[in-house]
N, C-alpha and C positions, 0 to 999 in steps of 0.2 A: 772354362766352364760355360756352357751354353744353355740358356733357359728355353724351354719350348714355349709355343704360343699360348697354350692353356694356362701356364703359370704366369705369364705376363698379364693376361686378362684378369685373373684373380687378384693380383696385387694392385690393380688399377683403381679399385673402389667399388661402389655400388653401380648396378646397371639403372638405366632409366626406368625400366619396368618395376624394379624393386622400390625405387623412389616413389613412383606413382601409386603403387599399392599402399605404401606407408602413408602417403598424403591422403588417399581415399579413406583409410581406416581412421586417421585422426579427424578428418571432416565429418564422418559418420558419428564418432564419439562426441564431438563438439556439438552436432545437431541434436543429439539426445540430451547432453548435459546442460546446455545453455537455457532452455525453457524451464528445466527443473530449478536451476540456480536463480533465475529471475523470479520464479514463483516463491522460492525461499525468501529472497530479499523482500518481495512485496508483503508476504505474511508478517515478516519482522516489522516493517514500517506501518502496516495497517493497525497493529496493536496500539499505536499512539493515540489514535482518534477515540476509541472507547474509553481508554484510560483518562485522557484529558477531558472528555465530556462528562465522565462520572465525577471527576474532581470539580469541574465547573458546576455541575448540578448540586453537589454538596455545598459549595460556596454560595450558590444562589439560594438554597434553602436556609442557610445561616443568615443571609442578608434578609430574607423574608421574615424570619423569626425576629429580627431586630427592628424592621421597618414596616412590616405588615403589607408590603408591596414588593414586586419584582423589579420595578423600574427605579432608576436614579432620578434625580431632580431634572436632569437634562433629557429625560425620555429614553435613554439607553438602558440596557440591562444593568443591574445593580453592581456587578462585579466585573473585573477585567477578563477579557477572553484569553485563552491559552494561545501560545504561538509555537510553531515548529516549522521545519522545512517541507514536510511532506503533506500537511493539510492547512487550508485556510479556514479560520473559524469565523462564525457570525452568529449574532443573537438577535432575534426579533421579538419584541415585547409589545404586542398591539394593545394590550390593556395592562393595568397594574397587577392583575391577578393571573396572567398567563405569560408564558414565553416559550420560544423554540430556539434551541442552540443547534447549529449545524457545523459539521467538519466536511469540507469539500477537498477531495484528494487531488494532488498534483503529481507529476512524474510517474513513478511506477504505480501509484495509487489513483491515477487519473480515471475519472468516471464513477468513482465511489463517493457516495455522500452518506454520512452518518448523521443522525439527529436524535435529540432527546428533548422532552418538554417537562413542564411542571408536574405532570402525572407520572413521570418516568416511563413514558411510551418511547421505546427505542426502535428506530427503523434504520434500514440500509437500503439505498437506492443504487442500482447499477445501471448506468447508461453507457453502452459501448465500452465497458471496462474489460480488462483482460480476463476476468473470471467467467465470462460467457453466460451470465444469467441477466435477465432483464426485469425491470419492474422494481417493486418495493417489497422488501421482506419485513416482517414485524419483529425482527430481532436484529442484533448486530451480527453481521456475517463476518467472520474473522479468517476464513480460508475458502478456497474453491469448493463449491458444493459438489 
């Protein structure tokens, strides 16, 4: 039994052109899917800042009700700051009657800064963040505008 040359070529596997087309299709799909996936991860992690700042504000108001000031005896804000991996938290209390708490993003949330004060003024600042808006918004921005 003798195989002709066409049968030998088919049993040998894929051609280089077929492999290159497959690699090209996979690369195009990955190029479309990866930005969407990272934005999905960013939106999930960004939720932590407003949630933690809202909780912090509630605890600050409870502290104020008990002490009639927002600052502790050492001059810091009256309650402990939240902690997590995506945001760094800070509190500034220039007077006993005012404070501003901020959450500064790291990693996927880099460039985003959320803040809240004693009047519950909520702001979002984006400086070279991945959501391509700049300046300060007077609300908490939780997704790409």
